[in-house]
N, C-alpha and C positions, 0 to 999 in steps of 0.2 A: 058297429060304431060308425057314425056319419062323418063326412068330411070336415064339418065345422069343429067337431070335437077333436079330431086329429090335429087340425090347425091350431086350436086353442092350446093344446098341450105343447105343440112346437113353439108357439109364441111365448109361452112361459119359460121355456128352457133357455139357458145361456144369456140371461139378462134381458129377455123380452124381444123376440124377433119382430113383433109388430111395431114396437117403439123404435127399433133400429131402422126398419123400413121407412117409417114416417120421417125419421131424421134424414135418411138418404134422399127422400123425395124432396126435401127442402134445400138441397145443395144447389148452388147457382149453376153448376155444370155437372151433368150426370151422363155416364156412359152405361147403356144397357146392352149387354151382349149375350147372345144365345147360340148354342150349337144348332145345326140344322137337323141332321138325322137322329131320330129318337127323341128330339126335344120339340122342334117346330113341325116335324113330320113324324109319322109313325114309322117304325122299322118295318120294311117290307122285303119280300124275297128278291125282287128285282129292283136294284137301286135307281134305275131310270124312271120308276113309277112312284117315287117317294115325294108326293105332293104335300105342301104345308097344310096344317090344320087351319081352317079359315079364321076361327076366333083368335088364334095366336097371331096371325098376320094382321088382323084388324087392330088388335091391341098394340102391336109393334108400330104399325103405321101411325096410330094416334100418338104414341110416345115420340116418334120421329118428328112429328109436327109441332111438338112443344118447344118453346124457346129454351135454349140451354141444354136440351136433352139430345144425345146422339145415340143412335141404335146401330149395332153391328151384328151381322149374322156370320158366324164362323163355321167353316166346314173343312173336312179333309177332301171334299170334292174339288174338282177344278172350278175356277171362277166362272167359266162358260157354263158348265152344268148347273152351278148354283144360281146364276142369273136366270137360266131357262126354267128351272124347276120352281124356284121361290116366287117368281113374279114380284120381287121386291120393288117398291117405288124408288125413284131417284134419290130421295133423302136418306135412304137406308144404306149403310155401308156394308159391302159384302167382302168377306175375306176367305179366299179359297186355298186349297192345297196346304192345309195346316199352317197358314200364315205366310206362305211364299208368294201368293198372288193377292194383291190388295188394291190394284188400280187398273183401269183400262189401259191397254197397250203393254201389259206385262211381257217381258221377254225373259226366258230362262237364264239363270245365272250359273247353270251347271256347265262344267267344263266338258270338252269333247270326251275325255276319258270317263267322266261320270255318266254322261249320256250313253256311252258304250256299255258300261256296267249295268245301267238301268235296262238297256235293251236285252242284254244277256239274262238278267233276272226275269224280265218279262217272258222271254222265250222259254226259260226253264219252268216257270210257273204255268205257262200254257200247256207244256208237255205234261206236267204233273196233274193239272186239272182235267186233262183228257182221260186220266186213269181212275177218277173217282166222281161219282154222281154228286151234284149239288155244289160244285166249286165253280166260281166265276172269277176271272181275272179282269181287273179294271186298271188300265193305264192312266196315270195322272201326270201332270207336267214335271213333277219332281219326285214321284213315288209310284209304286205299284201296289194295288190292294188285292188281296185274295179273300173273296167273300165265300162264306159257307152257309 
């Protein structure tokens, strides 16, 4: 089955996906938002090597240049990592750390107690990851990720 056939079937389901997309495209203000990992970039073994798919970024850049259209890339990554890896142009909004970082100059709103608990969790996960192959601990501004 080719991709066009699959899309045609999807377009016929639920009241016509294609018609709904065309209706959305005519809205005076439109927000297009995408996740980064696994959507704009392929999932990879090493998170620091997850570069965006060129065609996806070209499309998002074109959308971000359209009047009344806003583009946001959302990620669990830190805003710094997202900026570095995505290479997003200035008109594209970047949202990091699952929504807790969304503007330059972000400062953590975690309390001292919360930062202490996060540090304990990080240290425990580092100890655990040392006992099993393939585990990677990634510290984020307001979270810790354990990758397998």
